[in-house]
C-alpha positions as CSV (number, residue, x, y, z in Angstrom):
1,M,78.2,103.7,115.1
2,G,77.4,106.0,112.8
3,T,76.9,106.2,109.3
4,K,78.2,108.9,107.8
5,V,81.1,108.6,105.7
6,L,84.0,111.0,103.7
7,I,86.0,108.2,101.4
8,T,89.1,109.6,99.9
9,G,89.2,108.3,96.3
10,S,86.6,107.1,93.0
11,R,87.7,104.7,91.8
12,G,89.5,100.9,92.4
13,I,89.2,100.4,96.2
14,A,87.1,102.8,96.8
15,A,84.6,102.1,93.9
16,A,84.5,98.6,95.6
17,L,83.9,100.4,99.3
18,V,81.3,102.2,98.4
19,A,79.5,100.1,96.6
20,Q,80.1,97.6,100.0
21,L,78.6,100.0,102.2
22,S,75.7,101.0,99.8
23,K,74.7,97.6,100.9
24,K,73.8,98.8,104.4
25,P,72.1,102.5,105.7
26,Y,75.9,104.3,104.9
27,S,75.4,107.9,103.7
28,I,78.9,108.6,101.4
29,Y,80.9,112.0,100.2
30,L,83.5,111.0,98.2
31,V,86.9,113.1,98.5
32,G,90.0,113.4,95.5
33,G,89.5,111.2,92.4
34,E,88.5,112.1,88.7
35,E,85.1,114.1,88.4
36,Q,84.0,111.3,86.0
37,D,84.7,108.3,88.6
38,C,82.8,110.6,91.4
39,K,79.7,111.2,88.9
40,S,79.2,108.2,87.8
41,L,79.2,106.1,91.5
42,S,77.2,109.7,92.9
43,A,74.4,107.9,89.2
44,Q,74.9,104.4,90.6
45,F,74.6,104.9,94.3
46,K,71.9,107.0,95.8
47,Q,73.8,106.6,99.5
48,V,76.5,109.0,97.4
49,V,75.1,112.5,98.7
50,G,78.3,114.7,97.4
51,Y,81.5,114.5,96.2
52,S,84.9,117.3,95.9
53,A,86.7,115.6,92.8
54,I,89.6,117.6,94.2
55,D,93.6,117.7,94.3
56,I,93.9,116.0,96.8
57,R,97.5,117.3,97.5
58,D,95.5,121.0,97.8
59,E,95.3,122.1,101.7
60,E,93.3,124.3,101.2
61,L,90.6,122.4,98.9
62,I,91.4,119.0,101.4
63,K,89.7,121.4,103.6
64,G,87.1,123.0,101.9
65,A,86.0,119.1,101.0
66,F,85.7,118.4,104.6
67,E,83.5,121.6,105.4
68,K,81.1,120.5,102.2
69,A,81.2,117.0,103.4
70,I,80.1,117.5,106.8
71,Q,77.0,120.2,105.3
72,Q,76.4,117.5,102.8
73,L,76.1,114.7,105.5
74,E,74.9,116.6,108.4
75,G,77.9,115.3,110.2
76,L,81.0,113.1,109.6
77,D,81.2,109.3,111.8
78,H,83.7,107.8,109.2
79,V,87.0,108.4,107.8
80,V,89.0,106.7,105.2
81,S,91.7,108.0,102.8
82,I,92.9,105.7,100.1
83,V,93.8,108.0,97.1
84,G,97.1,107.3,96.3
85,G,99.5,106.1,93.8
86,S,102.6,104.9,92.6
87,G,105.2,107.2,92.6
88,R,107.2,105.6,89.2
89,S,106.1,108.2,87.3
90,F,108.1,110.9,89.2
91,G,111.1,108.8,89.0
92,D,110.8,106.9,92.7
93,G,112.5,104.2,92.0
94,A,116.1,102.6,94.0
95,I,117.3,105.3,96.2
96,E,120.5,105.8,94.6
97,D,118.4,106.7,91.3
98,V,115.8,109.1,92.6
99,T,115.5,112.6,92.7
100,K,114.5,115.1,95.5
101,S,111.4,116.0,93.1
102,A,110.6,112.3,92.8
103,W,111.3,111.8,97.0
104,D,108.9,114.9,97.4
105,Q,105.9,114.4,94.9
106,T,106.0,110.6,95.6
107,L,105.5,111.5,99.7
108,E,103.6,114.3,98.5
109,L,101.3,111.8,97.0
110,N,101.3,109.4,99.5
111,L,102.0,110.5,102.9
112,T,101.1,113.8,103.1
113,T,97.7,113.9,101.3
114,A,97.1,111.2,104.4
115,F,98.4,113.6,107.1
116,M,96.0,116.3,105.7
117,T,92.8,114.0,105.7
118,A,94.4,112.8,109.4
119,R,94.4,116.3,110.5
120,E,91.1,117.3,109.2
121,A,89.4,113.6,110.5
122,V,90.8,114.2,114.1
123,K,89.9,118.0,114.4
124,Y,86.5,117.0,113.6
125,F,85.9,114.1,115.6
126,K,87.5,115.7,118.8
127,S,84.6,118.6,118.7
128,H,81.6,116.0,117.7
129,G,82.4,112.9,120.6
130,G,84.5,111.1,118.6
131,G,84.8,108.7,115.1
132,S,87.4,106.2,113.2
133,L,90.1,107.7,110.8
134,T,91.0,104.3,108.7
135,L,93.8,105.1,106.3
136,T,96.0,103.3,103.2
137,S,99.4,101.6,103.9
138,S,100.7,99.1,102.1
139,V,102.6,95.5,102.4
140,L,105.6,97.2,101.2
141,A,105.7,99.0,104.1
142,T,107.0,95.7,106.4
143,S,107.3,93.1,103.7
144,P,109.7,94.6,101.2
145,S,110.2,92.8,97.3
146,P,113.4,94.1,96.0
147,E,113.6,92.0,92.6
148,F,110.3,94.1,91.3
149,F,109.6,97.3,93.9
150,R,112.3,98.7,94.4
151,T,110.2,101.6,95.0
152,H,111.5,103.2,98.3
153,A,109.6,106.9,98.5
154,Y,106.4,104.6,98.2
155,A,107.6,101.9,100.7
156,V,108.7,104.7,103.4
157,A,105.8,106.6,102.4
158,K,103.4,103.7,103.8
159,G,105.9,103.0,106.7
160,G,104.9,106.4,107.4
161,I,101.2,105.9,107.6
162,N,101.7,102.8,109.8
163,T,103.8,105.7,112.3
164,L,100.6,108.1,112.0
165,V,98.3,104.8,112.8
166,K,100.0,104.0,115.9
167,T,100.9,107.7,117.0
168,L,97.6,109.0,116.7
169,S,95.3,106.1,118.0
170,A,97.1,106.2,120.9
171,A,97.1,110.0,121.1
172,Y,93.7,110.2,120.2
173,M,92.2,107.3,121.8
174,G,90.5,109.8,125.3
175,E,88.7,110.8,122.9
176,S,86.9,108.4,121.3
177,I,89.0,108.3,118.2
178,R,89.9,105.3,116.7
179,V,93.1,105.1,114.1
180,N,93.8,101.9,111.5
181,A,94.7,101.5,108.7
182,V,94.0,98.6,105.8
183,A,98.1,97.4,104.2
184,P,96.9,95.7,101.1
185,S,99.5,94.0,98.0
186,L,99.2,93.6,94.6
187,V,95.7,94.3,93.7
188,A,93.7,94.7,90.7
189,T,93.4,98.4,90.5
190,P,94.6,101.2,87.4
191,M,97.9,101.6,89.3
192,A,98.8,97.9,89.4
193,A,98.1,97.7,85.5
194,R,102.3,97.4,84.9
195,A,102.8,94.2,87.5
196,A,99.5,92.6,86.1
197,Q,101.0,93.2,82.2
198,N,104.3,91.6,83.0
199,P,104.5,88.3,82.6
200,E,107.7,87.9,85.2
201,I,105.4,90.4,88.0
202,A,102.8,88.0,87.4
203,A,104.8,84.4,88.2
204,F,105.7,86.4,90.9
205,T,102.7,87.2,92.0
206,K,101.5,83.9,91.7
207,R,104.1,82.0,94.1
208,K,104.4,85.1,96.3
209,Q,100.5,86.1,97.7
210,P,99.2,81.9,96.5
211,F,96.0,82.8,98.6
212,A,95.3,85.5,95.1
213,P,98.0,84.5,92.4
214,E,95.8,87.0,89.9
215,Q,96.4,89.9,92.4
216,L,93.4,90.6,95.1
217,S,90.0,91.8,93.6
218,A,89.2,95.4,94.8
219,A,86.6,93.8,96.7
220,Q,88.0,91.6,99.3
221,V,90.9,94.8,99.9
222,A,87.5,96.5,100.5
223,A,86.1,94.7,103.2
224,A,88.7,95.2,105.7
225,Y,88.0,98.9,105.7
226,V,83.8,98.0,106.2
227,Y,85.5,95.4,109.3
228,L,87.4,98.7,110.8
229,I,84.2,101.0,110.1
230,E,82.1,98.7,111.8
231,N,84.4,97.1,114.7
232,Q,84.6,99.8,117.8
233,G,86.8,97.2,119.9
234,V,89.7,98.1,117.2
235,T,92.4,100.4,116.8
236,G,95.7,101.4,116.6
237,Q,95.7,98.2,113.7
238,I,97.3,97.7,110.8
239,I,95.6,95.1,109.4
240,E,97.3,93.5,106.1
241,I,94.9,91.6,103.2
242,D,97.8,90.5,100.9
243,G,97.3,86.6,100.4
244,G,100.1,85.1,101.9
245,W,102.6,87.8,101.1
246,S,104.4,89.2,104.8
247,V,103.9,85.1,105.6
248,N,105.3,83.9,102.4
249,S,109.7,84.3,102.8
250,G,111.1,82.2,101.3
251,V,110.2,83.7,97.9
């Protein structure tokens, strides 16, 4: 199965995944995220053997971070791409209000970073006997909720990630490369703080995802990444961890 894991991200779901993998014999390298968060996780968990707190939107920095990770881990078995985020600060919203700059920045943060992470992972896995790649989508890619979450560039970016999963898993099956994604709904992370603090959205969340009425915990979502890392029988799948969101069509 392999135990050498590169994770993009350093807080929220990424931090929860580090905590869960650290209960098992994994070695972990972090890419992206915040310097202080990476440093803290490295100090807390001895399984974190190194980190590159880079701007993951920079192509050359990503290439360099992969090289450092492979050197530090002495190989690479699994890559988990979690870094991404809301495009609201760029101006993402209803398509009639989205500028080209907001569109480009939202896709760059979510889809382009996934593409570059996937590319570097596949390049390594192709020449080293395979591995697993797990991306991060969103329930909004397939189960939109326009009343409160009309962020069209973000939804398109996550839909693109779903397509990456399907095309890459089919293309590289013969080279023993598995490709999957986790698609959460609202998770209790810094990105979802706006939703948690809005009484209307909080009330909506209780109705829409009744099995996680106060938002999903990062640990609940992280467990799905562990499953995809460890179950070698799974590829080409987008696993929705959503507390009922996607099947609760009446809300």
